[in-house]
C-alpha positions in Angstrom: 74.6 169.6 100.5 72.3 171.6 98.3 70.9 168.9 96.1 68.5 170.9 93.9 71.0 173.6 93.2 73.7 171.0 92.5 71.4 169.2 90.1 70.5 172.4 88.3 74.1 173.4 88.1 75.2 170.1 86.6 72.3 170.1 84.1 73.2 173.6 82.9 76.9 172.9 82.6 76.2 169.7 80.6 74.0 171.6 78.3 76.6 174.3 77.7 79.3 172.0 76.3 79.4 170.9 72.7 80.7 167.4 72.1 83.6 168.7 70.0 84.9 170.6 73.0 85.6 167.4 74.8 86.9 165.4 71.8 83.6 163.7 70.9 81.8 163.6 67.5 78.7 165.6 67.1 77.7 163.9 63.9 74.2 162.5 63.5 70.9 163.5 65.0 71.3 164.7 68.6 68.1 165.5 70.6 70.2 166.6 73.6 71.5 170.1 73.8 75.2 169.8 74.8 76.5 166.5 76.1 74.4 163.4 76.8 74.4 162.0 80.3 76.2 158.8 79.2 78.9 161.0 77.7 79.4 162.8 81.0 79.5 159.5 82.7 82.1 158.2 80.3 84.3 161.3 80.6 84.1 161.2 84.4 84.5 157.5 84.8 81.3 156.9 86.7 78.0 155.1 86.0 75.2 156.7 84.0 72.8 155.9 86.8 74.8 158.0 89.2 74.9 161.0 86.8 71.1 160.7 86.4 70.6 160.7 90.2 72.8 163.7 90.6 70.9 165.6 88.0 67.6 164.7 89.6 68.7 165.6 93.1 68.3 162.0 94.3 72.0 161.1 95.0 73.9 160.7 98.2 76.7 163.2 98.8 79.3 162.8 96.1 82.9 162.3 97.3 85.6 164.8 96.5 87.1 162.3 94.1 83.9 162.2 92.1 83.6 166.0 92.2 87.1 166.3 90.7 86.2 163.8 88.0 83.0 165.8 87.2 84.8 169.1 87.2 87.3 167.6 84.6 84.5 166.1 82.5 82.5 169.3 82.4 85.6 171.5 81.8 84.8 173.7 84.8 86.8 176.8 85.4 88.5 177.2 88.8 85.6 179.3 90.1 83.0 176.8 88.8 84.9 173.9 90.3 84.9 175.6 93.7 81.2 176.3 93.4 80.6 172.7 92.6 82.4 171.7 95.8 80.3 174.1 97.9 77.0 172.9 96.4 78.0 169.3 97.2 78.8 170.3 100.8 82.6 170.1 100.6 85.4 172.6 101.0 87.2 173.3 97.7 90.7 171.7 97.5 93.5 173.7 99.1 96.1 175.3 97.0 98.3 172.2 96.8 95.3 170.1 95.8 94.0 172.6 93.2 97.4 172.3 91.4 96.6 168.7 90.7 93.5 169.6 88.7 94.3 170.4 85.1 93.0 173.9 84.2 89.8 173.9 82.1 91.5 175.9 79.3 94.3 173.4 79.0 91.8 170.6 78.9 90.1 172.3 76.0 93.4 172.6 74.1 94.0 168.9 74.7 90.7 168.1 73.1 91.4 170.3 70.1 94.8 168.7 69.4 93.2 165.5 68.1 95.8 163.0 66.9 98.7 165.1 68.3 99.9 163.6 71.6 99.6 166.1 74.4 99.4 166.1 78.2 99.1 168.6 81.1 101.7 168.3 83.8 102.2 170.0 87.1 105.4 171.9 87.9 106.6 168.8 89.8 106.1 166.5 86.9 102.8 164.9 87.8 100.6 164.1 84.8 97.2 165.7 85.3 95.5 165.0 82.0 96.2 163.3 78.6 94.4 163.3 75.3 93.6 160.1 73.5 96.7 160.4 71.3 99.0 160.7 74.4 97.3 157.7 76.0 98.1 155.6 72.9 101.7 157.0 72.6 102.8 157.0 76.2 100.3 154.9 78.1 98.1 156.1 81.0 100.4 158.3 83.2 97.6 159.3 85.6 96.3 157.8 88.8 99.6 157.1 90.6 99.8 157.9 94.3 102.5 159.1 96.6 105.9 160.1 95.2 105.3 157.8 92.2 103.2 160.6 90.8 106.3 162.5 90.0 108.4 161.5 87.0 111.6 162.7 88.6 111.1 160.4 91.6 110.4 157.4 89.4 113.4 158.2 87.2 115.8 158.0 90.1 114.2 155.2 92.1 112.7 152.8 89.5 115.1 151.5 86.9 112.2 150.3 84.7 111.3 154.0 84.0 114.6 154.4 82.1 114.0 151.4 80.0 111.7 153.3 77.7 114.5 155.7 76.8 117.7 154.9 74.9 120.8 154.7 77.1 122.5 157.6 75.3 119.6 159.9 76.4 119.7 159.0 80.1 122.2 161.6 81.2 120.3 164.4 79.4 117.0 163.3 80.8 118.4 163.1 84.4 120.0 166.5 84.2 116.8 168.1 82.8 114.6 166.6 85.5 116.9 167.8 88.3 117.3 171.2 86.8 113.6 171.6 86.3 113.0 170.5 89.9 115.5 173.1 91.2 113.8 175.8 89.2 110.5 174.8 90.8 112.1 174.7 94.3 113.4 178.3 93.8 110.0 179.5 92.6 108.2 177.7 95.5 110.7 178.4 98.2 109.7 176.9 101.5 106.8 174.9 100.0 106.6 171.6 102.1 105.5 169.6 99.1 108.6 170.5 97.2 111.1 170.3 100.1 109.7 167.0 101.2 110.1 165.5 97.7 113.7 166.7 97.5 114.5 165.3 100.9 113.0 161.9 100.0 114.9 161.8 96.7 118.2 162.7 98.5 117.6 159.8 100.8 116.7 157.3 98.1 119.2 158.1 95.3 123.0 158.6 95.3 122.7 159.8 91.7 120.1 162.4 92.6 122.3 163.8 95.4 125.2 164.1 93.0 123.2 165.9 90.4 121.4 168.1 92.9 124.8 169.3 94.1 125.6 170.5 90.6 123.1 173.4 91.0 121.8 173.3 87.4 118.6 175.3 87.0 116.4 175.3 83.9 112.7 175.3 83.2 111.8 172.9 80.5 111.0 174.6 77.2 111.5 172.3 74.2 113.5 169.1 73.6 113.6 165.9 71.6 112.7 162.6 73.2 113.0 159.0 72.0 110.5 156.6 73.6 110.1 152.9 73.1 106.5 152.0 72.3 105.6 148.3 73.1 104.0 147.9 69.6 105.6 150.5 67.4 109.2 150.5 68.6 111.4 153.5 69.0 109.6 156.8 68.3 111.5 160.1 68.1 109.4 163.1 69.1 109.9 166.8 69.4 108.4 168.1 72.7 107.2 171.7 73.0 106.3 172.9 76.5 103.9 175.8 77.1 103.7 177.2 80.7 100.7 178.8 82.4 101.4 182.3 83.6 102.0 181.2 87.2 104.2 178.3 85.9 102.2 175.9 88.0 101.1 173.8 85.1 102.5 173.1 81.6 101.1 171.7 78.4 103.5 169.3 76.6 102.8 168.7 72.9 104.6 165.9 71.0 105.2 166.0 67.3 107.1 163.4 65.1 110.8 164.3 64.6 111.2 162.1 61.5 109.2 160.4 58.7 109.5 157.0 60.3 108.0 158.2 63.6 105.3 160.1 61.7 104.2 156.9 59.9 104.3 154.9 63.1 102.2 157.5 65.0 99.7 157.6 62.2 99.4 153.8 62.4 99.0 154.0 66.1 96.1 156.4 65.8 94.4 153.9 63.5 95.0 150.9 65.6 93.5 152.5 68.7 93.5 151.4 72.3 94.4 147.7 72.6 95.6 147.6 76.2 99.1 148.9 75.4 101.6 148.6 78.2 102.9 151.8 79.8 106.2 152.5 77.9 107.2 155.5 80.1 107.2 154.0 83.5 
């Protein structure tokens, strides 16, 4: 671990980011160039004291989980993230692990979208990042482990996941999830992460086996979703999907599909976070 270089790198990256780039207000008098330490701590989900010790070269070796959180908070590029790992004495995540870190450019877009719900998802349907509006709209979709990370797995193995969608949309949602997974399987032929997920779904769900045999293939582009919010009721949203060039990650942006949903979403943004339940499973 190269403590002094790590400390210098973190200080420089913190100073290079404007608050508005990470969705924070820059109003008022700011004596700090870039982000404050407490802002980095908040974004990374760690204590201010630990951020201070890291920047002063007095910390113990940070774990890979903490490095991932710092990379996300500081909006590091892929190369900068790998450099951070090297300075901390860790090997950068392998290819399968890197795919679970939302790209820095997509994180910046999330911050800029403000009150428009948006999230970054992997090609297997794991939510990698959400903006505040998406957290309010759909609950926190991050932090799951194992196969529960993937929406397609929860859809076919956990009935509660479907409860957030009206019954008349279940068939379309199931077909879309399977078709999207088949497209990913074709693009990542022989990938153990993908083949393993499919095998476990085949063993766990008769419905998945039936739909997989239909051989529908389609990458998600745009659709309309209806979600049941625990406070606001049913909300109809148009979902636009933007893919990265390698199709490894996608940005999903949700906009109201009718006036009633627009009013409910506006109210939701005013109400703010009040420990809403997770309406999407």
